[in-house]
N, C-alpha and C positions, 0 to 999 in steps of 0.2 A: 504494500500500500504506500502510495506517495505521501509525503508530509503535507499537512494542511496549513494554509496561511489564514490567520484571522487578523483583520485590521479593525481597530476600534477608533471611531472618529465621529465627526458631525458633518452634515451636508455642506455647510458654508466654509469648511476648513480647507484651505488651499494645500497645506502640507498633507492632509488626509487624502485629497484627490491625487496628489503627486505620488504618494505611497501606493495607492491602488493602481494607478497607471503604470508605475514602474514594474510591479509584479505582472500585470497583464501583458506588457511589452516583453518581459523576460520569458513568460510562458509561451507567448506566440512565437518568439524568435527561436526558442529551443524545442518547439513542437511538443510541449508538455501539456498534459491535461491541466485545466485551470482549477486548482484546488483552493480558490480564493473566496473568502466570505467577508463581507463588510458588515459591521455592527454599528448602527446609528445610536450614539450615546444620548440622543434626545428622545428615545423611545423606551418603553418599559422592557421590551425584549432585549434591546441593546444594553440597557443598564443592568439587567439581570445577568447577561453573559459577561459584561464588563466586571461586575461584582465578583463573579466566579474566578476571574483572572486578576482581581485587585487592581483594575485599571484606574489610575489617577491622573494621567496626562494623555493628551491626544496629539498626534496620532500615537497609538500603541499598536505594535505588531507582534504577533506570536506565531512561531512556526512550531507545529506540534505533529508528532507521529505516534500512533497507538497510545494516545493519552499522555505521552511524555513531552514536555516542552524542550525543544532542541535549541531555540534561540528566542530572544525577546529584545525589543527596542521600545523605549518609552519616551514620548515627546520629541521624536526625531524621525526623519525619513531614512530607512536603512540603505546602505550602499549595495549595489549589485554584488560587489566583491565579498560583502559580508554574508550574503545568503545563498549565492549560487551553488556552493558545494553541498548544500542540503538536498539538491535536486539532481544529482548525478545518477 
């Protein structure tokens, strides 16, 4: 199973949009299935999922596989070089 990417943010957040776009571009370029989920921290569902991951800053990005967190970034856009090795 491929790792899953969870991005926590808000609709008007430019850094959140940049984070999502970066992963979408990466997955498209490498012909990977897109295991990306965006959680809107202005909704009850987004807040609930964010609470599970103790999200306090946006954007927050979690790469997870089989319930184990492989990497996490809080309050910043991750660099491609920081996450690409999780998808080889």
